[in-house]
C-alpha positions in Angstrom: -9.7 -29.2 8.5 -8.2 -29.2 5.0 -4.6 -30.4 4.6 -2.4 -27.4 3.7 -0.5 -29.5 1.2 -3.8 -30.3 -0.5 -4.6 -26.6 -0.8 -1.2 -25.8 -2.2 -1.6 -28.5 -4.9 -4.6 -26.6 -6.4 -4.9 -23.7 -8.8 -7.0 -20.7 -7.8 -9.9 -21.8 -10.1 -9.8 -25.3 -8.7 -10.1 -23.9 -5.2 -13.2 -21.8 -6.2 -14.8 -24.8 -7.8 -14.3 -26.8 -4.7 -15.9 -24.1 -2.6 -18.8 -23.9 -5.0 -19.4 -27.7 -4.9 -19.6 -27.4 -1.1 -22.5 -25.0 -1.5 -21.1 -22.6 1.1 -23.7 -20.2 2.5 -23.3 -16.5 2.2 -21.3 -14.5 -0.3 -17.8 -15.0 -1.7 -17.4 -11.5 -3.1 -19.0 -8.1 -2.6 -17.5 -5.5 -4.9 -18.5 -2.3 -6.7 -19.0 -2.3 -10.4 -18.0 0.4 -12.8 -21.7 0.9 -13.3 -22.1 2.1 -9.8 -23.9 -0.9 -8.3 -22.4 -3.4 -5.8 -22.3 -7.1 -7.0 -22.7 -9.7 -4.3 -21.8 -13.2 -5.5 -22.0 -16.6 -3.9 -19.2 -19.1 -4.6 -21.4 -20.7 -7.3 -22.1 -17.4 -9.0 -18.4 -16.3 -8.8 -17.4 -19.5 -10.6 -20.0 -18.8 -13.3 -18.7 -15.3 -13.8 -15.1 -16.5 -13.8 -15.9 -19.1 -16.5 -17.8 -16.4 -18.6 -14.9 -13.9 -18.5 -12.5 -16.7 -19.3 -14.6 -17.7 -22.3 -14.6 -14.1 -23.5 -10.9 -13.9 -23.2 -10.4 -17.1 -25.1 -12.8 -15.8 -27.8 -10.6 -12.7 -28.1 -7.5 -14.9 -28.7 -5.9 -14.7 -25.3 -4.2 -17.9 -24.2 -2.3 -19.7 -21.5 1.0 -18.0 -20.8 -0.2 -14.5 -21.8 -0.1 -11.6 -19.4 -3.3 -9.6 -19.0 -2.9 -6.1 -17.6 -5.4 -4.2 -15.4 -5.4 -0.4 -15.0 -8.5 0.0 -12.9 -9.3 1.5 -9.5 -11.4 0.0 -6.8 -14.5 1.8 -8.2 -14.4 -1.1 -10.6 -13.4 -3.7 -8.0 -15.8 -6.3 -9.4 -14.2 -6.0 -12.9 -10.7 -6.1 -11.3 -11.3 -9.4 -9.6 -13.3 -11.0 -12.4 -10.5 -10.1 -14.8 -8.0 -11.7 -12.5 -10.1 -14.9 -12.2 -10.7 -15.0 -16.0 -7.0 -14.7 -16.6 -6.1 -17.4 -14.1 -8.8 -19.7 -15.5 -7.3 -19.7 -19.0 -3.7 -20.1 -17.7 -2.8 -16.5 -18.2 -1.3 -14.2 -15.5 -2.9 -11.0 -14.3 -0.8 -7.8 -14.0 -2.3 -5.0 -12.0 -0.8 -1.6 -12.9 -0.5 1.3 -10.5 -3.4 3.7 -11.2 -1.5 6.5 -9.3 1.7 6.1 -11.3 3.2 8.9 -13.3 3.6 8.4 -17.1 7.2 7.6 -16.6 6.5 4.9 -14.0 3.6 3.4 -15.9 5.6 3.3 -19.1 8.4 1.4 -17.4 5.9 -1.1 -16.0 4.2 -1.6 -19.3 7.5 -2.1 -21.1 8.7 -4.7 -18.6 5.4 -6.7 -18.4 4.6 -6.6 -22.2 0.9 -7.4 -21.6 -1.1 -9.2 -24.4 -4.1 -7.0 -23.5 -4.9 -4.3 -20.9 -8.3 -4.0 -19.2 -9.1 -0.4 -18.6 -11.7 2.4 -19.0 -12.2 4.8 -21.8 -10.9 7.5 -19.5 -7.4 6.1 -19.6 -7.4 4.5 -23.0 -5.7 7.4 -24.8 -3.0 7.5 -22.1 -2.3 3.8 -22.5 -2.2 4.1 -26.3 0.4 6.9 -26.0 2.6 5.1 -23.5 2.2 1.6 -25.0 1.6 2.0 -28.8 -0.1 -0.9 -30.3 -1.4 -2.3 -27.0 -4.7 -4.2 -27.1 -7.1 -2.3 -24.9 -10.2 -4.0 -23.5 -12.5 -1.3 -22.0 -15.0 -2.2 -19.3 -17.3 0.7 -20.3 -17.6 -0.4 -23.9 -15.7 -0.5 -27.2 -14.9 2.9 -28.7 -12.3 4.2 -31.0 -9.3 1.8 -30.8 -10.6 -0.2 -27.9 -12.4 -3.5 -27.7 -15.1 -4.4 -25.2 -14.2 -6.3 -22.0 -16.2 -9.6 -21.9 -18.8 -8.5 -19.4 -20.1 -11.9 -18.1 -23.7 -10.7 -17.9 -23.9 -9.4 -21.4 -22.0 -11.9 -23.6 -22.0 -15.6 -24.3 -19.1 -17.6 -25.6 -18.2 -21.2 -26.0 -16.6 -22.4 -22.8 -12.9 -21.8 -22.6 -11.0 -25.1 -22.7 -9.8 -26.4 -19.3 -6.1 -25.9 -18.8 -4.0 -28.7 -17.3 -3.8 -27.9 -13.6 -0.4 -26.4 -12.8 0.0 -24.7 -9.4 3.5 -23.5 -10.4 2.2 -21.6 -13.4 2.6 -17.8 -13.2 -0.5 -16.3 -11.6 0.3 -12.7 -11.2 2.9 -10.0 -11.5 2.8 -7.5 -8.7 5.0 -4.4 -8.9 7.0 -3.3 -5.8 5.9 0.0 -4.5 9.2 1.8 -4.4 12.0 -0.2 -2.8 14.3 0.7 -5.7 14.4 3.6 -8.2 12.8 1.2 -10.7 9.9 -0.8 -9.6 10.3 -4.6 -10.0 7.7 -7.1 -11.0 7.3 -9.8 -8.4 6.3 -13.3 -9.8 3.6 -15.2 -7.9 2.4 -18.6 -9.0 -1.0 -20.1 -8.1 0.8 -22.0 -5.4 2.5 -18.9 -3.8 -0.8 -16.9 -4.1 -2.6 -19.7 -2.2 0.4 -20.1 0.1 0.1 -16.4 1.1 -3.6 -16.8 1.6 -3.1 -19.9 3.7 -0.6 -18.2 6.0 -2.4 -14.9 6.3 -5.9 -16.4 6.7 -4.6 -18.6 9.6 -2.8 -15.7 11.1 -5.8 -13.5 11.0 -8.1 -16.2 12.4 -10.6 -16.0 9.5 -13.7 -18.0 9.8 -16.1 -19.3 7.1 -18.8 -17.0 8.6 -16.6 -13.9 8.2 -17.1 -10.9 5.9 -13.6 -9.5 5.5 -13.6 -5.8 4.3 -10.6 -3.8 3.0 -9.9 -0.9 0.7 -6.5 -2.0 -0.5 -5.7 -0.6 -4.0 -5.9 -3.4 -6.6 -2.3 -2.8 -7.7 -0.9 -4.0 -4.3 -0.6 -7.6 -3.1 -3.4 -7.3 -0.6 -6.6 -7.6 -2.6 -5.6 -10.8 -4.3 -3.2 -12.6 -2.0 -4.2 -11.2 1.4 -7.9 -10.5 0.8 -9.2 -12.9 -1.8 -7.0 -15.9 -1.2 -7.3 -15.8 2.6 -11.1 -15.5 2.4 -11.6 -18.2 -0.2 -9.4 -20.7 1.5 -11.4 -20.1 4.7 -14.7 -20.2 2.8 -15.3 -16.6 3.9 -16.6 -13.6 1.9 -14.4 -10.6 0.7 -15.9 -7.1 0.8 -13.7 -4.9 -1.4 -14.1 -1.2 -0.8 -14.4 1.3 -3.6 -12.7 4.7 -2.9 -14.6 6.0 0.1 -14.2 8.6 2.8 -14.2 7.5 6.4 -17.9 8.0 6.8 -18.5 5.9 3.7 -16.3 3.1 5.1 -18.3 3.0 8.3 -21.5 2.9 6.3 -20.3 0.0 4.3 -19.3 -1.9 7.5 -22.9 -1.3 8.7 -24.7 -2.2 5.4 -22.6 -5.3 4.7 -22.5 -6.4 8.3 -18.7 -6.7 8.0 -17.2 -8.9 10.7 -13.5 -8.3 10.0 -12.0 -4.9 8.9 -8.5 -4.6 7.6 -6.5 -1.5 6.7 -3.3 0.3 7.0 -2.9 2.0 10.4 -3.7 5.5 9.0 -7.0 4.3 7.7 -7.9 2.6 11.0 -6.9 5.8 12.8 -9.1 7.9 10.6 -12.0 5.5 11.1 -11.8 5.8 14.8 -11.7 9.6 14.5 -14.8 9.6 12.3 -16.6 7.2 14.6 -15.8 9.5 17.6 -17.4 12.5 15.7 -20.5 10.5 14.6 -21.0 7.0 16.0 -22.4 4.4 13.7 -23.3 0.7 13.8 -20.1 -1.4 14.1 -21.8 -4.1 16.2 -21.1 -6.7 13.5 -17.3 -6.2 13.8 -15.4 -8.9 15.8 -11.8 -8.1 14.6 -9.7 -5.4 13.0 -6.5 -6.2 11.3 -3.8 -3.8 10.2 -0.4 -3.8 8.6 1.7 -2.1 6.0 3.3 0.3 8.6 3.6 0.5 12.3 0.6 1.1 14.5 1.5 3.6 17.3 0.9 1.9 20.7 -1.3 4.8 21.9 -3.6 4.2 18.9 -3.8 0.5 19.8 -4.9 1.4 23.3 -7.4 4.0 22.0 -9.0 1.4 19.7 -9.3 -1.1 22.5 -11.0 1.6 24.7 -13.3 2.8 21.9 -14.4 -0.5 20.5 -13.9 -3.0 23.4 -15.8 -5.7 21.6 -13.3 -5.7 18.7 -10.1 -7.8 18.8 -7.0 -6.5 17.0 -4.5 -8.4 14.9 -1.3 -6.8 13.5 0.5 -8.4 10.5 3.8 -7.7 8.8 5.0 -8.8 5.4 5.9 -7.6 1.9 4.9 -8.1 -1.7 7.7 -10.6 -2.2 6.5 -12.7 0.8 3.0 -12.8 -0.3 2.5 -10.6 2.0 2.8 -13.3 4.7 5.3 -12.8 7.5 4.4 -12.2 11.2 1.3 -11.6 13.2 0.6 -10.2 16.7 -2.5 -11.9 18.0 -5.1 -10.4 20.4 -3.9 -12.4 23.4 -0.4 -11.0 23.0 -1.3 -7.4 22.0 -0.7 -5.9 25.4 2.1 -8.2 26.6 4.2 -7.7 23.4 3.1 -4.1 22.6 5.8 -2.7 20.3 6.5 -6.0 18.6 5.3 -6.8 15.1 4.6 -10.3 16.1 5.8 -13.9 15.8 5.9 -16.0 12.6 2.5 -16.7 10.9 1.5 -20.3 10.7 3.4 -22.1 7.9 6.1 -19.3 8.0 9.4 -18.9 9.8 11.2 -15.7 10.7 14.9 -15.4 10.9 17.3 -12.5 11.8 20.6 -12.9 9.9 23.9 -11.1 9.7 25.6 -9.9 6.5 26.9 -13.4 5.9 23.5 -15.0 6.2 24.1 -16.6 9.7 21.2 -16.8 12.0 21.4 -14.5 15.0 20.3 -15.2 18.6 17.6 -13.4 20.7 18.3 -9.7 21.1 20.9 -9.6 18.3 20.1 -7.1 15.5 20.3 -8.1 11.9 18.3 -8.3 8.7 14.8 -9.9 8.8 14.3 -12.9 6.5 10.9 -14.4 5.8 10.4 -18.0 4.7 7.0 -19.5 3.9 4.6 -20.8 1.2 3.8 -17.3 0.0 7.4 -16.3 -0.9 7.4 -15.4 -4.6 9.4 -17.1 -7.4 11.5 -14.0 -8.0 11.5 -10.8 -10.0 10.3 -10.9 -13.6 13.2 -10.6 -16.1 15.6 -9.5 -13.4 17.8 -12.5 -12.4 20.4 -10.3 -10.7 17.9 -8.8 -8.3 16.3 -12.2 -7.7 19.7 -13.7 -6.8 20.4 -10.9 -4.4 17.0 -10.9 -2.6 15.7 -14.5 -2.7 18.3 -16.3 -0.6 18.5 -19.0 2.1 15.1 -20.4 1.1 13.3 -17.1 1.8 13.2 -13.3 1.0 15.5 -10.7 2.5 13.2 -7.9 3.6 15.7 -5.1 3.8 14.4 -4.4 7.3 16.4 -4.6 10.4 15.2 -6.0 13.7 15.7 -8.6 16.5 13.8 -11.5 18.0 13.1 -11.8 21.7 13.5 -15.1 23.6 9.8 -15.9 22.8 10.3 -15.5 19.1 8.6 -12.2 18.8 10.0 -9.8 16.2 10.9 -6.1 16.9 11.4 -3.8 14.0 14.5 -1.5 14.4 15.3 0.2 11.2 15.3 -0.1 7.4 18.4 -1.1 5.5 16.7 0.2 2.4 16.1 3.9 2.4 12.4 3.6 2.1 9.7 6.0 3.3 6.4 4.4 4.4 3.7 6.9 3.7 0.4 5.5 5.0 1.4 1.9 3.9 2.6 3.0 0.4 6.4 2.7 0.2 8.5 5.4 -1.5 12.2 4.9 -2.4 14.1 8.0 -1.4 16.5 7.3 -4.3 13.7 7.4 -6.8 12.5 10.8 -5.7 16.1 12.1 -5.5 16.7 10.9 -9.1 13.8 13.0 -10.3 14.9 16.1 -8.3 18.4 15.8 -9.8 16.9 16.1 -13.3 15.7 19.6 -12.5 18.2 22.2 -13.9 18.0 24.3 -10.8 18.9 21.6 -8.4 22.6 21.0 -7.5 22.1 18.5 -4.7 19.0 16.7 -3.3 18.3 14.4 -0.4 14.9 12.9 0.4 14.0 11.8 3.9 11.0 10.6 5.9 9.5 13.0 8.4 6.8 12.2 10.9 3.1 12.6 9.9 0.4 12.4 12.6 -1.9 10.2 10.6 0.2 8.6 7.8 3.1 7.7 10.0 5.7 9.2 7.6 5.7 11.8 4.8 8.1 12.7 2.0 10.4 15.6 2.6 13.0 17.0 0.2 16.1 18.9 1.1 17.6 20.7 -1.9 20.6 22.8 -2.7 20.1 25.3 -5.6 22.6 25.7 -8.4 22.4 29.5 -8.0 21.6 31.2 -4.7 17.9 32.0 -4.5 17.3 30.1 -7.7 14.8 27.5 -6.5 11.0 27.9 -6.4 9.7 24.9 -4.4 6.2 25.3 -6.0 7.9 24.8 -9.4 9.8 21.9 -8.0 6.6 20.3 -6.8 5.0 20.7 -10.2 8.1 19.1 -11.8 7.8 16.2 -9.4 4.1 15.8 -10.3 5.1 15.1 -13.9 7.4 12.2 -12.9 6.2 10.6 -9.7 3.1 8.9 -8.3 1.1 11.3 -6.2 2.0 9.6 -2.9 5.7 9.8 -3.7 5.9 13.6 -4.3 7.5 15.6 -1.5 5.0 17.5 0.6 7.6 19.4 2.6 10.7 21.2 1.5 13.9 22.6 2.9 16.3 24.7 0.8 19.8 24.6 2.1 23.2 26.1 1.1 24.8 22.6 1.4 23.9 19.1 2.5 25.7 17.8 5.6 28.2 15.0 4.8 30.6 12.8 6.6 34.4 12.7 5.8 33.7 10.1 3.1 31.2 12.4 1.4 28.1 10.5 2.4 25.0 12.6 3.0 24.1 12.6 6.7 20.4 12.0 6.6 20.2 11.8 10.4 21.5 15.4 10.5 19.1 16.4 7.8 16.2 15.0 9.8 17.3 17.0 12.8 17.7 20.2 10.8 14.4 19.7 9.1 12.7 19.2 12.5 14.4 22.3 13.7 13.2 24.3 10.7 9.7 22.9 11.0 9.5 23.9 14.7 10.9 27.4 14.2 
């Protein structure tokens, strides 16, 4: 058993070199290439590819301290992860950008991060050139026009990049929040906090060196790097990164890769079960399923146990700022503590605090605070938000809950007005801000409404400036120009006025009730 302090003293490249020297059997990474083939790499091969990409970056003039952006989807998962490792190897930081962002959202992220180069495809190069004039674009599908070629490790040879002085506190990645404020913030993770998140999550999940851990998390979230890659590589396991697949494709990949551990947001797990019920396939290799990002309905937990009795379940809770380390609900406690989001992961502590930051006792409701080795260093170029959120040696989650006498956490509500749509979080205020820009909108309020598979969906309640003067189809098209696809309202309610309390605050509880009434009419 490795000493956790020893792991946290390493950089990510140092960890991979250690695993390669151990000659671990099996694969370290299975991921799809932009060329359509799946690359399966041992630890030794992964280190070779990392060094080759790093050498290519160095030959292009990229250096320690630079930020290297990535605007790629999981259909290029191989190139995503090799870019990240190449950047970390030269002492640069990787910055994954949201492939589903609107132009406005992406331009904000690009302006904030100021990447020295952006790895992309030719399909998005013109968009990036328009949003970030003068940006250096490295295309994984070859140089063309104003782009340069990404250093494909199988096609180019460069002099080895010089070894950087090991510094676990060096910035490793910037990960953008998924909508907890009107403007997305860039969370700063060092090598140490990336590995700290992997250390906590891997222990919580119960990963083994023999595991193949499959997930389809978008690369722009914290999960592929910190939850997926770091957890696996600390355990000596293999990461199977999904390309965009339908549910039948996910099941086929489980069968072909002999996946032992599947992880997804609850809606994905739910869809997998439905697809399996329609057409059973080989899931005999699975020993565990993990899920997080939103609440798993208890009835779905019970159905999963009945449908796949040989598969254990693990639920986790965390956020980008915590690594995403936080809590876990283990198989042995799944039934006894059904409804809980678990107890603190190994190496983490969970506290429930009042507005003054005082710890509350069992059964008392307050804000959830997470402490642990995966907690980020703060928000990039945002000291005010950092000072507000990173307090008491941890991160304020903005979520409200309580602990029971056994230390198990129960989620109650959100302090932040955030909609959790299938694990992707949407700030109501961000959507409202866009709606208020439309000349036909006098007032707007955005709420979460139940969705049978995604958990929550985005609903907009709008008051027109002129009676009968709002076309919701036109409003939807307007939102499409300014919001990520998952943040756009799918359901609409046009009202004469928004309900308010005597202080003028919009009563969103009343809106939810009125929306439910309108939907059921």
